[in-house]
C-alpha positions, 0 to 999 in steps of 0.5 A: 947297890940290892938284894934281886930275888926272882921266884917266876922260874926256880928261885935266884937271889943275887947282890948286885952294886952297879954293873957287877954282880957280888953274890948269887945263888939259884936254884932250878927246883919249880915246887920249893921255894917257900923251903929254900928262900930265905937260905938263899937270902942269907946265903947271898948276903954272906957269899957279899960279905955284907950286911943288910945295912950296906942294901939300898934298895930290893928288887923283885922280879914281877914276873910272868910266872905262876902263881903259887911260885910269883908269890913266893919272891914277892911276897919275901921282896916284900916283906923284907924290904919293909923290916930295911925300909928300902924301897922295893924296886917293880921289874918284869922277870922276863926283861932280865934274859932281853938284858943277859942276849944282849950282854952276850952280843945279840941283836935284833928282835929275839922273843923270851920264853917261858913256862907258865905250864898246864898246857902254855908259856908266857912270852915277852917281845924284845928289840934289842940295840945296841943300847940295850933290850926294849919291851915290843909286846908281852909279858903275854900268855897263850898256847904253844901252838899260839906264839906270836913272832915267829919270826923272830927269834926265840929264846926259851929261859927255864932260870931267869938270874937275879942278877940280871935280874937286877942289872938290867933293873939299875938301869931305869931304878937309877934315870927315876923311871916309873916301872912299869908293873908293880902288880903280879904278872900272873897273867890267870884267871885264880881257879879259885873263883868265889861261889856265887849265890845259893839256888832258892829251893821252892 
């Protein structure tokens, strides 16, 4: 029984049991992650009609995503997992989009693209076979006109489903595979940098 959270594009929370999404709540608002995350967690658990004690792990979408929004979801996932003594499962947010494409019947090479703001985009490429999607490149950041793999089917995602994220992550988590990324995928240098040494006055 997994609690999955993603704030890489909007905010999404889901409770996943096996291959079933018991409940999911989402908003595409990209400006109020901190204001809504707690309420969404409480409402989703209520919708699923389970107590937090029934959960066995917490899945956190690690991005790629803008710094402010992404860190809200990761901090919420880490805090919830710590409070309940549950394992934290880090997952690439784009994997959820590719997983949904696979479930809808898509096959072949696809390029998942999400908005990075500042006139940039995040992207990841996948090979989707009958057994499921496999990420072949990325996640990475670039200008829209610099996107690679123009021959791939492009998927522009405005939302990442926590339900799909949890179901996708469950497949390799249950196999005992190690997560590929354990740190947030901001992919952009921070705006704030440490100041250099003061200039000497002569």
